[in-house]
C-alpha positions in Angstrom: -165.7 -54.9 -182.7 -167.3 -58.2 -183.6 -165.9 -61.6 -184.5 -167.0 -60.8 -188.1 -165.1 -57.6 -188.2 -162.2 -57.9 -185.7 -160.1 -54.9 -184.7 -157.1 -54.5 -187.0 -153.6 -55.1 -185.7 -152.1 -51.7 -184.9 -148.8 -52.9 -186.3 -150.3 -53.3 -189.7 -151.8 -49.9 -190.0 -150.3 -47.0 -191.9 -147.9 -45.0 -189.7 -150.0 -41.8 -189.6 -153.1 -43.7 -188.5 -151.2 -45.8 -185.9 -149.6 -42.6 -184.5 -153.0 -40.9 -184.0 -154.6 -44.0 -182.5 -151.8 -44.4 -180.0 -152.0 -40.7 -179.1 -155.7 -41.1 -178.4 -155.1 -44.3 -176.4 -152.5 -42.5 -174.3 -154.8 -39.5 -173.6 -158.1 -41.4 -173.1 -156.7 -44.7 -171.6 -158.5 -46.7 -174.3 -159.1 -46.8 -178.1 -162.6 -45.8 -179.1 -164.1 -48.3 -181.6 -164.6 -45.7 -184.2 -160.8 -45.3 -184.6 -160.3 -49.0 -185.2 -163.4 -49.5 -187.3 -162.4 -46.8 -189.8 -158.8 -47.9 -189.7 -159.6 -50.8 -192.1 -160.2 -48.2 -194.8 -157.3 -45.6 -194.5 -158.7 -43.1 -197.0 -162.0 -43.0 -195.2 -160.3 -42.9 -191.8 -158.3 -39.8 -192.9 -161.3 -38.1 -194.4 -163.4 -38.7 -191.3 -160.8 -37.5 -188.8 -159.8 -34.5 -191.0 -163.5 -33.4 -190.7 -163.5 -34.2 -187.0 -160.4 -32.2 -186.4 -161.7 -29.3 -188.5 -164.8 -29.1 -186.3 -163.2 -29.9 -182.9 -159.8 -28.3 -183.3 -160.3 -25.4 -185.8 -157.3 -23.6 -184.3 -155.0 -26.4 -185.6 -156.2 -25.5 -189.1 -155.6 -21.8 -188.6 -159.3 -21.0 -188.2 -161.2 -19.4 -185.3 -164.5 -20.5 -183.8 -167.2 -18.8 -181.9 -167.5 -21.9 -179.8 -165.0 -22.5 -177.0 -163.3 -25.8 -176.6 -165.7 -26.4 -173.6 -168.7 -25.6 -175.8 -167.5 -28.2 -178.4 -166.9 -30.8 -175.8 -170.3 -30.2 -174.2 -172.0 -30.7 -177.6 -170.1 -34.0 -178.1 -170.9 -35.2 -174.6 -174.6 -34.3 -175.0 -174.7 -36.0 -178.4 -173.0 -39.1 -177.0 -175.4 -39.3 -174.1 -178.4 -38.9 -176.3 -177.1 -41.8 -178.4 -176.3 -43.9 -175.3 -172.6 -43.9 -176.1 -170.3 -44.3 -173.2 -167.5 -42.1 -174.6 
């Protein structure tokens, strides 16, 4: 985050967004900037992560996938590396 667009205060975020961000922080040990960046616009945050979850966790939406969880994680890791993203 930058000085022009500082990270929002978690305590001011809607409960559903705060809960998901804190769960990610607990699992990963940090909060990825994308979670905080989108959090300034709750409707867009929810849409982005609904799409993310549909792709990355299809089972939670009652769907099946030909890709294993490992396959999906490898695609994300490869994409992150290609974009020089550290996470």
